[in-house]
C-alpha positions as CSV (number, residue, x, y, z in Angstrom):
1,X,-41.1,-15.4,85.7
2,X,-44.5,-16.6,84.8
3,X,-45.3,-19.2,82.0
4,X,-48.7,-18.6,80.5
5,X,-50.1,-21.7,78.3
6,X,-52.9,-22.4,76.1
7,X,-53.9,-25.5,74.1
8,X,-55.6,-24.9,70.5
9,X,-57.9,-27.9,69.1
10,X,-59.0,-28.5,66.0
11,X,-60.6,-31.8,64.3
12,X,-61.0,-31.8,60.7
13,X,-64.5,-33.7,61.6
14,X,-66.0,-34.6,57.7
15,X,-65.1,-31.6,56.1
16,X,-63.6,-31.5,53.0
17,X,-59.8,-30.5,53.5
18,X,-58.5,-31.0,50.1
19,X,-61.1,-28.8,48.6
20,X,-60.7,-25.9,52.0
21,X,-64.1,-26.6,52.9
22,X,-63.5,-27.4,56.1
23,X,-64.7,-25.4,59.5
24,X,-62.1,-22.9,60.5
25,X,-64.0,-23.5,64.1
26,X,-61.8,-24.9,67.3
27,X,-61.4,-24.5,71.1
28,X,-59.0,-22.4,73.1
29,X,-58.6,-24.1,76.5
30,X,-56.5,-22.1,79.5
31,X,-55.1,-23.7,82.3
32,X,-57.7,-23.0,84.9
33,X,-59.7,-25.1,82.7
34,X,-61.6,-22.4,80.4
35,X,-62.5,-23.6,76.8
36,X,-63.3,-20.2,74.7
37,X,-65.2,-21.4,71.2
38,X,-62.6,-20.0,68.6
39,X,-62.8,-19.4,65.0
40,X,-61.1,-17.7,62.2
41,X,-62.8,-14.2,61.7
42,X,-65.9,-14.1,58.9
43,X,-63.9,-11.2,57.6
44,X,-61.3,-13.3,56.6
45,X,-62.7,-16.9,55.7
46,X,-66.1,-17.0,55.1
47,X,-69.2,-18.0,56.5
48,X,-70.1,-21.4,56.6
49,X,-65.7,-22.0,57.2
50,X,-65.9,-20.3,60.1
51,X,-68.1,-19.1,63.1
52,X,-69.1,-15.7,63.7
53,X,-69.9,-15.6,67.3
54,X,-66.4,-17.6,68.4
55,X,-63.5,-15.5,69.8
56,X,-61.6,-14.6,66.5
57,X,-57.6,-14.4,66.9
58,X,-57.4,-10.5,66.1
59,X,-60.5,-9.9,68.7
60,X,-58.4,-11.8,71.2
61,X,-55.5,-9.6,70.6
62,X,-57.6,-6.5,71.1
63,X,-59.2,-7.9,74.4
64,X,-55.6,-8.9,75.8
65,X,-54.4,-5.4,74.9
66,X,-57.4,-3.9,76.5
67,X,-57.2,-6.5,79.6
68,X,-54.0,-5.6,80.2
69,X,-54.3,-2.1,79.6
70,X,-57.0,-2.0,82.5
71,X,-55.4,-4.3,85.0
72,X,-52.1,-2.2,85.2
73,X,-54.8,1.5,84.8
74,X,-56.6,-0.1,88.0
75,X,-53.2,-0.4,90.1
76,X,-52.0,2.9,89.2
77,X,-54.9,4.4,90.4
78,X,-55.2,3.1,93.1
79,X,-52.2,3.6,94.2
80,X,-52.7,7.4,93.5
81,X,-55.5,6.9,96.0
82,X,-58.4,7.0,93.4
83,X,-61.0,4.6,93.7
84,X,-62.4,3.3,90.7
85,X,-66.2,1.8,90.2
86,X,-66.4,0.8,86.9
87,X,-64.3,0.6,83.8
88,X,-65.3,-0.1,80.2
89,X,-63.0,-0.1,76.8
90,X,-64.8,-0.4,73.5
91,X,-61.6,-1.2,72.1
92,X,-60.5,-1.4,68.3
93,X,-58.3,-2.7,66.5
94,X,-57.5,-2.3,63.0
95,X,-56.1,-5.0,60.3
96,X,-53.9,-3.7,57.7
97,X,-49.8,-4.0,56.4
98,X,-47.3,-3.3,58.8
99,X,-44.0,-1.5,57.3
100,X,-42.9,-4.6,55.8
101,X,-45.9,-5.3,53.8
102,X,-47.4,-8.2,56.0
103,X,-51.4,-8.1,57.0
104,X,-51.3,-7.2,61.1
105,X,-53.4,-5.4,63.8
106,X,-51.2,-1.9,62.6
107,X,-53.4,-0.2,65.2
108,X,-55.3,-0.7,68.9
109,X,-57.5,2.4,69.8
110,X,-58.7,2.0,73.4
111,X,-61.7,4.1,74.7
112,X,-62.3,3.1,78.2
113,X,-65.0,5.0,80.4
114,X,-64.1,5.1,83.9
115,X,-66.1,6.3,87.1
116,X,-64.4,6.7,90.4
117,X,-65.9,7.1,94.0
118,X,-65.5,10.5,95.2
119,X,-63.4,12.9,93.5
120,X,-62.1,11.5,90.1
121,X,-58.5,12.3,88.4
122,X,-57.8,15.3,86.6
123,X,-57.5,15.4,82.5
124,X,-53.8,15.5,83.7
125,X,-53.9,13.0,86.2
126,X,-56.3,10.4,83.8
127,X,-53.5,11.1,81.2
128,X,-50.2,10.1,83.4
129,X,-52.2,7.1,84.9
130,X,-52.7,6.0,81.3
131,X,-49.2,6.4,80.1
132,X,-47.6,4.8,83.1
133,X,-50.9,1.4,82.6
134,X,-49.8,1.7,78.9
135,X,-45.7,1.5,79.8
136,X,-46.8,-1.1,82.7
137,X,-48.6,-3.5,80.3
138,X,-47.1,-6.7,79.4
139,X,-48.7,-6.7,76.0
140,X,-48.2,-3.9,74.9
141,X,-44.4,-4.3,75.4
142,X,-44.6,-7.4,73.7
143,X,-46.3,-5.6,70.5
144,X,-45.0,-3.4,67.7
145,X,-48.9,-2.4,67.4
146,X,-49.8,1.5,67.5
147,X,-51.6,1.5,70.8
148,X,-53.5,4.5,71.5
149,X,-55.6,5.6,74.4
150,X,-58.7,7.8,74.1
151,X,-58.8,9.8,77.8
152,X,-61.7,11.7,76.7
153,X,-64.1,10.0,79.2
154,X,-61.7,8.3,81.8
């Protein structure tokens, strides 16, 4: 099966690490060479020790679930004979305590808005396509996070 890698780089610079006054800004580099500025979330680590503009791990987790779901949805829609023109998802993750009392992204809600060329699927077909996408999604299969899909705009 596939092997997936990421390099995560951080450097203290001149920051006062012992006093907990160090930047959480860092960089992710992926196997294709893309570098993404990352940071702790400002909700977790206050500014100026986090960088609001950078991607935080929680956002990346939500985006990973949404992206994986979308890719399988596109695949299953094509297999079913539908032509998808656009797909946009305003995915939302909720940070809370899991069953073990640990902080976790406990719920992700996908809110896809999909447009089609020609006749689109019925509400039942949309529901089935999203269900199939969820069942196939590698990221969804790798987590205990509750994932729901709001299919009203699909």
